[in-house]
C-alpha positions in Angstrom: 0.0 0.0 0.0 1.2 3.5 -0.8 2.4 5.7 2.1 -0.4 8.2 3.1 -2.5 7.5 0.0 -5.7 9.4 -0.6 -8.8 7.1 -1.1 -9.2 8.2 -4.7 -5.6 7.2 -5.5 -6.0 3.6 -4.4 -6.8 0.7 -6.6 -9.8 -1.3 -5.4 -7.6 -4.1 -4.0 -5.9 -1.6 -1.8 -9.1 -0.3 -0.2 -10.4 -1.7 3.1 -13.2 -4.2 2.7 -16.0 -1.8 3.8 -14.8 0.8 1.2 -14.7 -1.9 -1.5 -18.4 -2.7 -0.8 -19.2 1.0 -1.1 -17.5 1.3 -4.4 -19.1 -1.8 -5.8 -22.6 -0.7 -4.6 -22.0 2.7 -6.1 -21.1 1.1 -9.4 -24.2 -1.0 -9.3 -26.4 2.1 -8.5 -24.6 4.3 -11.0 -23.4 6.8 -8.4 -19.7 6.0 -8.9 -18.3 7.8 -11.9 -15.4 6.3 -13.9 -13.1 8.0 -16.3 -14.0 6.9 -19.8 -16.7 4.3 -18.8 -20.2 4.2 -17.4 -20.0 2.8 -13.9 -23.3 1.0 -14.1 -22.4 -0.7 -17.4 -19.0 -1.6 -16.0 -20.7 -3.2 -13.0 -23.1 -5.2 -15.2 -20.2 -6.5 -17.2 -18.2 -7.3 -14.1 -21.1 -9.2 -12.6 -21.6 -11.2 -15.8 -17.9 -12.1 -16.1 -17.8 -13.1 -12.4 -20.8 -15.4 -12.8 -19.3 -16.9 -16.0 -16.0 -17.5 -14.2 -17.6 -19.0 -11.1 -19.8 -21.5 -13.1 -17.5 -22.2 -16.1 -15.6 -25.4 -16.5 -12.3 -25.2 -14.4 -10.3 -25.8 -17.6 -10.9 -22.1 -18.5 -9.3 -20.8 -15.2 -12.3 -20.2 -13.0 -14.5 -22.3 -10.7 -11.5 -23.6 -8.7 -12.1 -27.1 -7.4 -15.5 -27.0 -9.1 -16.8 -25.0 -6.1 -19.6 -23.3 -8.1 -20.8 -26.6 -9.5 -20.7 -28.3 -6.0 -22.7 -25.4 -4.6 -25.6 -25.8 -7.0 -25.3 -29.6 -7.4 -24.4 -29.5 -11.1 -22.9 -32.8 -12.3 -20.5 -31.1 -14.7 -19.5 -32.6 -18.0 -20.7 -36.2 -17.2 -21.4 -38.3 -20.3 -24.7 -39.4 -19.0 -27.0 -38.4 -16.1 -30.3 -38.8 -17.8 -31.6 -41.0 -15.0 -31.4 -37.9 -12.7 -33.0 -35.3 -15.0 -36.5 -35.9 -13.7 -35.5 -36.4 -10.1 -36.2 -32.9 -8.7 -35.1 -31.8 -5.2 -32.8 -34.8 -4.9 -29.1 -34.3 -4.3 -27.0 -35.8 -7.1 -24.7 -38.3 -5.3 -21.6 -38.1 -7.5 -19.0 -35.4 -7.6 -18.9 -33.1 -10.6 -16.7 -33.9 -13.6 -14.9 -31.2 -15.7 -13.9 -31.4 -19.3 -10.6 -32.8 -18.3 -12.1 -35.2 -15.8 -12.3 -35.2 -12.0 -9.7 -33.4 -9.9 -8.5 -36.7 -8.5 -7.7 -37.9 -12.1 -5.4 -35.1 -13.0 -1.8 -35.7 -12.0 -0.4 -33.2 -9.5 2.9 -31.5 -10.4 5.8 -32.8 -8.3 
């Protein structure tokens, strides 16, 4: 962090958490002004990209450990789960599988 910075000279990752929340809320409400961009439009794009990253296949760099899929019970890229399509409000018993397979199947670097 810079020595004696003013709040407006800090990047968002340098702000205290409560100030980060205020900036993000301000972007969402359109009250935070950005140089060269509409804050509300920026927030909408940020939200969309965050959701895409959280729920995408981990092969693309987001959704670490398939956390997003585990949270919603998504089976991932399984070749067949048709037996479960009509079974509403039942937890799928198997862990999710990504495009490259399950985490346990991928060799760990040594």
